[in-house]
C-alpha positions as semicolon CSV with decimal commas, in nm:
position;residue;x (nm);y (nm);z (nm)
1;M;4,157;6,109;-15,185
2;N;4,404;6,351;-15,032
3;T;4,286;6,435;-14,682
4;A;4,587;6,642;-14,578
5;T;4,501;6,929;-14,351
6;V;4,647;7,273;-14,365
7;P;4,696;7,456;-14,036
8;G;4,454;7,746;-13,993
9;I;4,234;7,650;-14,288
10;D;3,922;7,440;-14,248
11;S;3,865;7,250;-14,572
12;G;3,509;7,172;-14,458
13;S;3,422;7,541;-14,468
14;S;3,606;7,570;-14,800
15;M;3,388;7,296;-14,946
16;A;3,076;7,469;-14,811
17;Q;3,191;7,797;-14,972
18;I;3,256;7,620;-15,302
19;E;2,909;7,463;-15,293
20;T;2,751;7,800;-15,213
21;A;2,938;7,969;-15,498
22;I;2,832;7,700;-15,748
23;K;2,467;7,703;-15,641
24;N;2,452;8,085;-15,654
25;F;2,608;8,084;-16,002
26;Q;2,370;7,814;-16,125
27;R;2,074;8,005;-15,980
28;E;2,172;8,307;-16,191
29;V;2,254;8,099;-16,500
30;P;2,003;7,811;-16,492
31;A;2,115;7,679;-16,831
32;L;2,441;7,565;-16,667
33;E;2,262;7,354;-16,403
34;R;2,255;7,054;-16,638
35;L;2,616;7,093;-16,756
36;K;2,816;6,779;-16,679
37;L;3,171;6,880;-16,603
38;V;3,460;6,794;-16,375
39;F;3,685;7,085;-16,293
40;E;3,975;7,150;-16,064
41;L;3,957;7,453;-15,841
42;E;4,288;7,593;-15,724
43;L;4,262;7,833;-15,432
44;R;4,587;8,024;-15,383
45;G;4,652;8,166;-15,037
46;R;4,958;8,307;-14,866
47;G;5,216;8,041;-14,943
48;D;4,946;7,775;-14,971
49;I;4,755;7,619;-15,257
50;Q;4,440;7,415;-15,200
51;L;4,316;7,187;-15,480
52;F;3,958;7,069;-15,506
53;R;3,791;6,833;-15,751
54;V;3,444;6,963;-15,832
55;E;3,189;6,767;-16,031
56;V;2,868;6,924;-16,155
57;P;2,578;6,876;-16,159
58;G;2,565;6,818;-15,790
59;P;2,804;6,957;-15,693
60;R;3,028;6,680;-15,559
61;I;3,336;6,835;-15,403
62;T;3,645;6,656;-15,277
63;R;3,978;6,788;-15,165
64;D;4,189;6,614;-15,422
65;I;4,382;6,659;-15,744
66;A;4,134;6,637;-16,029
67;S;4,329;6,431;-16,281
68;D;4,009;6,385;-16,485
69;A;3,926;6,757;-16,493
70;K;3,841;6,918;-16,824
71;V;3,871;7,272;-16,689
72;R;4,100;7,422;-16,427
73;L;4,008;7,737;-16,235
74;S;4,271;7,930;-16,044
75;V;4,151;8,189;-15,792
76;P;4,326;8,382;-15,515
77;R;4,176;8,266;-15,185
78;S;4,082;8,618;-15,073
79;H;3,894;8,685;-15,396
80;F;3,722;8,349;-15,385
81;N;3,593;8,413;-15,033
82;E;3,438;8,739;-15,151
83;L;3,298;8,590;-15,475
84;A;3,152;8,290;-15,294
85;R;2,984;8,510;-15,035
86;E;2,857;8,801;-15,245
87;G;2,955;8,737;-15,606
88;K;2,704;8,770;-15,885
89;V;2,770;8,655;-16,241
90;R;2,882;9,009;-16,325
91;H;3,150;8,994;-16,052
92;W;3,280;8,659;-16,179
93;R;3,294;8,796;-16,535
94;E;3,486;9,102;-16,418
95;A;3,730;8,880;-16,225
96;F;3,794;8,675;-16,540
97;Q;3,836;8,986;-16,756
98;S;4,084;9,142;-16,513
99;G;4,284;8,818;-16,492
100;T;4,219;8,769;-16,120
101;V;4,044;8,440;-16,195
102;K;4,197;8,221;-16,464
103;A;4,043;7,927;-16,647
104;T;4,225;7,678;-16,866
105;G;4,085;7,391;-17,065
106;P;3,951;7,304;-17,410
107;A;3,854;7,622;-17,594
108;E;3,515;7,481;-17,697
109;I;3,412;7,417;-17,334
110;L;3,530;7,757;-17,215
111;K;3,358;7,927;-17,509
112;L;3,033;7,736;-17,445
113;I;3,024;7,850;-17,081
114;Q;3,111;8,207;-17,183
115;N;2,834;8,215;-17,446
116;V;2,572;8,078;-17,205
117;V;2,669;8,334;-16,940
118;E;2,662;8,622;-17,193
119;K;2,316;8,520;-17,317
120;Q;2,186;8,503;-16,960
121;E;2,327;8,849;-16,886
122;E;2,157;8,980;-17,203
123;R;1,825;8,833;-17,087
124;G;1,869;8,999;-16,750
125;R;1,937;9,338;-16,910
126;T;1,636;9,297;-17,141
127;R;1,407;9,218;-16,845
128;K;1,530;9,527;-16,660
129;L;1,465;9,749;-16,962
130;R;1,112;9,608;-17,007
131;A;1,035;9,669;-16,640
132;K;1,114;10,041;-16,672
């Protein structure tokens, strides 16, 4: 495991933010709670890149290169901080659509996640309409 430290950045708080972001996302899209996946999260800051290996369910987060990752997420650090703190599924979707957040990996895995998220958003819209 790579335990290198970066001046001015506390990887412990980064790992806590990553865990918060994952748990919030899973709370909104419960169907993804059981998804077994290893992904690499790349957080790009000013002249700095932090790599994390994230395994779900769990999550189990380590600051390391995820050579066994199926999916790689690349997110600007400033956007990740905001998404982790206040991001809803809609905000994540908008970040992907605008190209701020990028995901690479096997098309079938990315499509599966996209379909599950879209179905959950549809359910949420349907519930809101029924409540009116």
